[in-house]
C-alpha positions as CSV (number, residue, x, y, z in Angstrom):
1,M,107.7,121.5,112.9
2,L,106.7,118.3,111.1
3,S,108.4,115.2,112.2
4,R,110.7,113.2,109.9
5,K,108.2,110.4,109.7
6,T,105.4,112.8,108.8
7,K,107.6,114.5,106.1
8,H,108.4,111.2,104.6
9,L,104.7,110.3,104.5
10,L,103.8,113.5,102.8
11,L,106.5,113.0,100.2
12,K,105.2,109.6,99.5
13,I,101.6,111.0,99.1
14,V,102.9,113.6,96.7
15,S,104.9,111.0,94.8
16,M,101.7,108.8,94.4
17,L,99.7,111.8,93.2
18,S,102.4,112.5,90.7
19,V,102.2,108.8,89.5
20,V,98.4,109.0,89.1
21,R,98.5,112.4,87.6
22,G,95.6,113.8,89.6
23,Y,95.3,117.0,87.5
24,N,94.6,114.9,84.4
25,I,91.9,112.9,86.3
26,A,90.3,116.1,87.5
27,I,89.9,117.3,83.9
28,I,88.5,114.0,82.7
29,V,85.8,114.2,85.6
30,L,84.9,117.7,84.5
31,A,84.7,116.5,80.9
32,Q,82.5,113.6,81.7
33,Y,80.0,115.8,83.6
34,L,80.0,118.4,80.9
35,S,79.5,115.9,78.3
36,A,76.5,114.4,80.2
37,I,75.0,117.8,80.8
38,F,75.3,119.4,77.4
39,I,75.5,116.4,75.0
40,L,74.4,112.9,76.2
41,A,71.7,113.4,78.9
42,P,68.0,113.2,77.8
43,E,66.3,116.4,76.7
44,K,64.8,118.7,79.3
45,K,67.0,117.2,82.0
46,R,68.3,120.0,84.2
47,A,72.1,120.2,85.0
48,L,71.4,119.9,88.8
49,D,69.4,116.7,88.2
50,I,72.4,115.3,86.3
51,I,74.9,116.3,88.8
52,L,72.9,114.7,91.6
53,D,72.3,111.4,89.7
54,F,73.9,108.7,91.9
55,N,74.5,106.2,89.1
56,L,76.4,108.9,87.0
57,F,78.4,109.8,90.1
58,M,79.4,106.2,90.5
59,I,80.4,105.9,86.9
60,V,82.6,109.0,87.1
61,I,84.2,107.8,90.3
62,V,84.9,104.3,88.9
63,S,86.2,105.9,85.7
64,S,88.6,108.0,87.7
65,L,89.8,105.1,89.7
66,T,90.3,103.0,86.7
67,I,92.4,105.8,85.0
68,A,94.4,106.2,88.2
69,S,95.2,102.5,88.2
70,G,96.1,102.8,84.5
71,Y,98.6,105.5,85.3
72,I,100.1,103.4,88.1
73,I,100.7,100.3,85.9
74,N,101.9,102.5,83.0
75,N,104.4,104.2,85.4
76,F,105.4,100.7,86.7
77,Y,106.3,99.5,83.2
78,D,107.9,102.8,82.1
79,S,110.1,103.4,85.1
80,E,113.4,102.8,83.1
81,K,112.3,104.8,80.1
82,D,111.2,107.7,82.4
83,L,114.7,107.9,83.9
84,I,115.9,109.1,80.5
85,N,112.9,111.1,79.3
86,R,111.6,112.6,82.5
87,P,114.5,112.4,85.1
88,N,113.0,115.0,87.5
89,K,109.5,113.4,87.5
90,S,111.1,109.9,87.7
91,Q,113.0,110.9,90.9
92,L,109.8,112.0,92.5
93,D,107.8,108.9,91.4
94,R,110.5,106.6,92.7
95,L,109.9,107.7,96.3
96,V,107.2,105.1,96.1
97,S,108.6,101.6,95.5
98,Q,107.6,99.4,92.6
99,K,106.1,96.9,95.1
100,T,104.0,99.5,96.7
101,K,102.7,100.7,93.3
102,L,101.6,97.2,92.4
103,K,99.8,96.9,95.8
104,V,98.0,100.1,95.2
105,Y,97.3,99.1,91.6
106,F,95.5,95.9,92.5
107,T,93.7,97.4,95.5
108,V,92.3,100.2,93.2
109,N,91.2,97.7,90.7
110,F,89.5,95.6,93.3
111,I,87.6,98.8,94.5
112,V,86.6,99.5,90.9
113,F,85.2,96.0,90.6
114,L,83.1,96.3,93.7
115,L,81.8,99.8,93.0
116,S,80.8,98.9,89.5
117,F,78.1,96.6,91.0
118,F,76.4,99.6,92.4
119,V,75.7,100.7,88.7
120,S,75.0,97.5,86.9
121,F,76.5,94.2,85.7
122,R,77.1,95.8,82.4
123,A,79.3,98.4,84.1
124,V,81.2,95.6,85.7
125,L,82.0,94.1,82.3
126,F,82.8,97.5,80.8
127,F,85.3,98.6,83.5
128,S,86.8,95.0,83.8
129,T,87.5,95.2,80.1
130,Y,88.9,98.7,80.4
131,I,91.3,97.6,83.2
132,F,92.5,94.7,81.1
133,L,93.0,96.8,78.0
134,I,95.0,99.4,79.9
135,W,97.2,96.7,81.4
136,F,97.7,95.0,78.0
137,Y,98.5,98.4,76.4
138,S,101.1,99.2,79.2
139,H,102.6,95.7,79.1
140,K,102.6,94.9,75.4
141,L,101.0,97.3,72.9
142,K,102.8,100.5,74.0
143,K,106.1,99.3,72.5
144,L,104.6,98.8,69.0
145,S,104.4,101.4,66.3
146,V,101.0,102.6,65.2
147,I,99.1,100.1,67.3
148,G,100.4,101.6,70.5
149,N,99.5,105.1,69.3
150,L,96.0,104.1,68.3
151,T,95.3,102.2,71.5
152,A,96.5,105.0,73.8
153,A,94.2,107.5,72.0
154,F,91.3,105.0,72.0
155,L,91.8,104.3,75.8
156,A,91.7,108.1,76.5
157,V,88.4,108.4,74.8
158,L,86.8,105.3,76.3
159,P,85.6,106.9,79.6
160,F,83.2,109.0,77.7
161,F,81.6,105.9,76.2
162,A,80.8,104.8,79.8
163,I,78.6,107.8,80.0
164,L,77.2,107.1,76.5
165,L,76.3,103.5,77.5
166,Y,74.5,104.8,80.7
167,Y,72.2,107.3,78.8
168,K,71.9,105.2,75.7
169,N,71.5,108.4,73.6
170,V,73.5,107.8,70.4
171,Y,73.7,111.0,68.2
172,P,75.9,111.5,65.2
173,Q,77.1,114.7,66.8
174,V,78.6,112.5,69.6
175,F,80.8,110.6,67.2
176,A,81.9,113.8,65.5
177,H,83.1,115.1,68.9
178,A,84.7,111.8,69.7
179,T,86.5,111.7,66.3
180,F,87.9,115.2,66.8
181,L,89.0,114.3,70.3
182,F,90.5,111.0,69.1
183,L,92.5,112.7,66.4
184,L,93.9,115.3,68.8
185,L,94.9,112.6,71.2
186,L,96.5,110.5,68.5
187,I,98.5,113.5,67.3
188,R,99.6,114.1,70.9
189,E,100.8,110.5,71.3
190,M,102.9,110.8,68.2
191,I,104.4,114.1,69.4
192,K,105.2,112.3,72.7
193,D,107.1,109.7,70.6
194,L,109.1,112.4,69.0
195,E,109.6,114.0,72.5
196,N,110.7,110.7,74.1
197,I,112.7,109.2,71.2
198,K,116.0,108.8,73.3
199,G,114.3,106.7,76.0
200,D,112.3,104.8,73.4
201,I,115.5,103.8,71.5
202,A,117.2,102.7,74.8
203,N,114.3,100.6,75.9
204,D,113.5,99.1,72.5
205,Y,110.2,100.8,71.9
206,Q,109.2,100.3,68.2
207,T,107.7,103.7,67.7
208,I,107.3,105.4,64.4
209,P,110.1,107.9,64.9
210,V,112.4,105.1,66.0
211,M,111.5,102.8,63.1
212,F,111.0,105.2,60.2
213,G,112.6,108.5,61.4
214,E,111.4,111.9,62.5
215,S,110.5,113.1,59.0
216,S,108.0,110.2,58.4
217,A,106.5,110.8,61.9
218,K,106.0,114.5,61.0
219,K,104.3,113.5,57.7
220,I,101.9,111.3,59.5
221,I,101.2,114.0,62.1
222,T,100.6,116.5,59.3
223,L,98.0,114.0,57.6
224,L,96.2,113.5,61.0
225,T,96.1,117.2,61.6
226,V,94.6,117.8,58.2
227,L,92.0,115.1,58.9
228,T,90.7,117.1,61.9
229,I,89.0,119.3,59.3
230,I,86.4,116.6,58.6
231,P,84.9,116.3,62.2
232,I,85.2,120.2,62.5
233,Y,83.2,120.6,59.3
234,F,80.4,118.4,60.5
235,L,80.4,120.0,64.0
236,V,80.2,123.5,62.6
237,E,78.2,123.2,59.4
238,I,76.0,120.1,60.0
239,F,75.3,119.8,63.6
240,D,74.2,122.4,66.1
241,V,77.0,123.1,68.6
242,G,75.9,126.5,69.6
243,Y,78.7,129.0,70.3
244,M,81.2,126.1,70.5
245,D,81.8,126.6,66.8
246,I,84.1,129.5,67.9
247,Y,86.2,126.9,69.7
248,F,86.5,124.9,66.4
249,Y,87.3,127.9,64.3
250,V,90.1,128.9,66.7
251,S,91.3,125.3,66.9
252,L,91.8,125.3,63.1
253,I,94.0,128.4,63.3
254,I,96.0,127.0,66.2
255,L,96.5,123.7,64.3
256,I,97.8,125.7,61.3
257,F,100.4,127.4,63.6
258,F,101.0,123.9,65.1
259,L,101.9,122.4,61.8
260,Q,104.2,125.3,61.0
261,K,106.0,124.9,64.2
262,L,106.1,121.1,63.8
263,W,108.3,121.3,60.7
264,N,110.6,123.7,62.3
265,S,111.1,121.5,65.4
266,N,114.0,119.2,66.0
267,S,114.6,119.0,69.7
268,K,112.9,117.8,72.9
269,P,112.0,121.4,74.1
270,D,110.5,122.1,70.7
271,Y,108.3,118.9,70.8
272,L,107.4,119.7,74.4
273,K,105.9,123.0,73.3
274,L,103.9,121.2,70.6
275,H,102.7,118.8,73.2
276,N,101.5,121.7,75.4
277,I,99.7,123.2,72.4
278,L,97.7,120.1,72.0
279,K,97.1,119.8,75.7
280,F,95.7,123.3,75.7
281,L,93.4,122.4,72.9
282,V,92.0,119.4,74.7
283,V,91.6,121.1,78.0
284,S,90.1,124.3,76.5
285,G,87.8,122.1,74.5
286,V,86.4,120.6,77.8
287,F,85.5,124.0,79.2
288,C,84.1,125.1,75.9
289,I,81.5,122.4,76.0
290,V,79.4,124.9,78.1
291,L,79.1,127.0,74.9
292,I,77.0,124.4,73.2
293,N,74.0,125.7,75.1
294,P,74.4,127.6,78.5
295,E,70.7,127.5,79.1
296,V,70.9,123.8,79.9
297,L,72.2,124.8,83.3
298,V,68.7,126.0,84.1
299,H,66.2,124.7,81.6
300,G,67.5,121.4,80.4
301,R,69.0,120.4,77.1
302,R,67.1,121.4,74.0
303,L,66.6,119.0,71.1
304,L,69.8,118.8,68.9
305,R,69.4,119.9,65.2
306,F,70.8,117.6,62.6
């Protein structure tokens, strides 16, 4: 039998894992490595060589810690809102005090600062800026309509630019992928605003649904969803994405279904289902990166066709 003290410690560990959303960080780590292997790394470089690259490993670790600290500070500022929007999760998160969260936040950021030096001074500047932007978003920008949504989506994509800066391989295909991901994340942020409208009203968050109503938010989401056709067209028709074009065709079908369901949704459970659809598209997109060219795992990445 575990002692009372041990049980309390385990609960606090589980609570902190809930705060930093370890499952999200694991997906981002996988996405960074797959992006490096199949899109960003130099031609003819084998997957094993990329995986064993110490500098890339450090960038991924530092990215993960930065994102974890971002979740902590975001949770710190959203504690009152989460009591309304996510009461069950909020109870678990509150097992760790606000004071402890701040201590962990500053400790993690200090570790990020130190580890960045193992990569380069440019990495130090990049991640220091990233940390500041996450704090500024959580403290100020999150409560603003449009700006808050755009910033949240941009910050979610930013870890991939750390890999891009490392390899210095800038392809138009990369920006097409980034644009598609950015639009999906921006749509998801707006769905979250619809999902959390009660807590946002209570805490004076100036989101689009709060200021202009749910119908206006749905119209903007519809426009953003239609805009995803542009990067999909370039990725499927202009650039060479191998068998990943299957993913983009399926994504179009799912997004059509998503729009139909969006206009029939008017409750938190409905919006939660829409949120999960978008999460499925993002996560499945990470795994489907392998479809670009599976031979990379053995022979290295072939030259992309434009």
